[in-house]
N, C-alpha and C positions, 0 to 999 in steps of 0.2 A: 399408498405408493404403490401396492405388486402391479394395477390397473398403468399407476405410469412406465413402471416397468414393464409391462406388455408394450403398452404403445410404441415407448423408446425403440423396441425390438422391432415388432410392426414397422415403425419407417424406416429403421434401417434393412432392412428384406427388400420395403420397397426401393430402397433409395438402389443394393444391388444388384436388385433383376432392372432396374430404367436402366442403371450403368452396365448390367451386359447389352443388356437390347439394344443402349444409344451405341455401344460397341461392332458388335454384331453388323448395324442397322453398315454406322461409318466405311466397316470393312465392305460393305454391300458394294456400297455407292462408287467405295475406290475400285474395287477390279471392273466393276460399270465404267468408271471414266478408260480403267487401261488397252481395256478392249477396242472404244469408242476410240480414244488416239491410237491403237496400232493400228484402227481401221484408214484414221486418216492419213498417216502412210503408207498403204498402199492406193488411196488416194489420189496422195502428189503422186505415187510412182507412175501410175498410168493418167493422171495430166501430163507427163514427161511424154510415155510413151504415145500418145493420142495427139500432140503439136507433133510429134519425128514424123506421123504418119503422112503427111498432107506434102511431106518436100520430100518423102520416101517414095512417093506418088509421082509429081512434079519431075524426079527426075528422070523415073524410069517412063511417061510418059511421050517423051521424046523421040524414046529410041521401038518403044514399042506400042507405036499407032493401031496395031492392026487386034492388041491385044488391049481389046477396049472393058472387053465386059470382067477382065478378069480386074481392074483395075475403080471398075467402076463398084465392083464386088467388093475391094476395099476399103472406098472411102463411104460407101454404107455399111457397110460390118463396125467404121466406127462409131459414127455416126449412131446405129443402135446402143453397140457398148457405153459411148458419152452419155445413153440415153437411163441405158443400165445402172449406171456407177451413180448419177443426178439421184434414180432411185433410191439407193444403197445409203447413198450419204445422206437423208433426209431423215434413215430410221434406222442407224448399224445396228444388225447382229438381228434384224428382221428375217426369221424363213424367209420367205416370201420376196422379198429384197432381197436378198442374199442368191441367194436359186434364178434371178431374172439375170445378175451381174453376172453370175457367173457359167450360165447362156448366155449373156453377148458376147462375153470375154472366150468363149469358148468358139465362137461363132467365128468372130474377129480372128482368134489362134489362125483359125483354117482356111480363113482372107488370107491371109499373111503369108504362112506358108504358101498358098497354091501360087500366090504372086510371084516368091523365093526358085520355087520351081522353074518359074518362068522367066524371072532372071538370070537362073542355070544355063539359056539358051541362047542368051547375046550378050558373046563375048566383050565388046563393047564396052558394054553396059558395065557386067560382072569387074571389071578394068577402072569405069570411069570412079577417080578418085573423091566426089561428091560422095556415089553410091554405096563406095567401099565406106566413107564418116558415117553416113547412114544408119548404115548395116550393121556398122559396127557398137554404135550409141545407141542403135534397139537392142541387137542382143542383149549389151550390158545393161538398160532396162526391166528384159524377160527376167535380168538376175534379180539384180532387186525390189521386181514383183513379187521374185517364189522367195523369199527374203521375208518383205511384206505381209505375202500372206499367210506364210508361215508362224512370224509374230505375233499377228491376227488369232491366228487359231488357236497358240497355243493359251492369249491371254483371254481366250470364250471361251474357252478349257477351265483352265483357274476360273473363270467367273462362275458358271455353268455349275462345279462340284463346287462354290465355296455356298452359293444360295441352295441345291439341292442336300445335303450334309444338316446331318441334326445338330443342334439345335439351330443353325442358320433357317433351314428349312421353313423355320414359324416365322419369323420374323420377316424374312426374303415372304411367302405368304399372304400374312399380314400388312405389306405394301406394295406389292404386285411387282415384288420384281421377276419381269418375264423371262424364259430363257433365249437363250443368243445363237443362234445360228452359226457354224463352220460357213468359209469359205469352202467349199467343196470341188472340185472339179471332176463330173461322173466318170466312171468307169466304165461306162460302155459306149464312151467315147473318146478313139486312140488321137482324132486328131485336136483334142482338148491338153487330153496330156503332156504332149511332148507342145516345148515349145519352137517357132517356127525356125529353122535349121538356116543360118547363112554360111553358107563357106565358100572362101574364094582361094 
């Protein structure tokens, strides 16, 4: 009889430990999916931004014939930023991918900022209705990108906290829940920290 009670106690403990581990595992999966979903929102906003840039360049092209280098720099930076986004989409949260994305977006921000400075020197271009609409949409998109980045970073922090605290860290280690990287703007690059200024 005592062996049967001991067996029942051991089975009960095994069920409790199993339920505990399953609960932690499911919580980690939920947190990982949350930061991946938050990254998908960044993807949507960056794609919108990438779609606006060719129209912006095309509108400016007629006015800025001798500023071809600036327009080509924007186009090249857009291509590099799209490649950075593709790498990050393949593995959201990967430190190398997020660093590549941040660097490419920083270069694009710098190129767009230089384009806006050049646009300021051309009153006819600045007053062009299409240019005003495009720059307004770009400004709105930059704000959306900033909000999406903040939501992503919050989700990454929640996931990393969940995977690092005890006892979740045990389950996270057993099932290889890797740390996720924030999408950070390097502090040493001021042109990356500031969104392109659009003024009319």
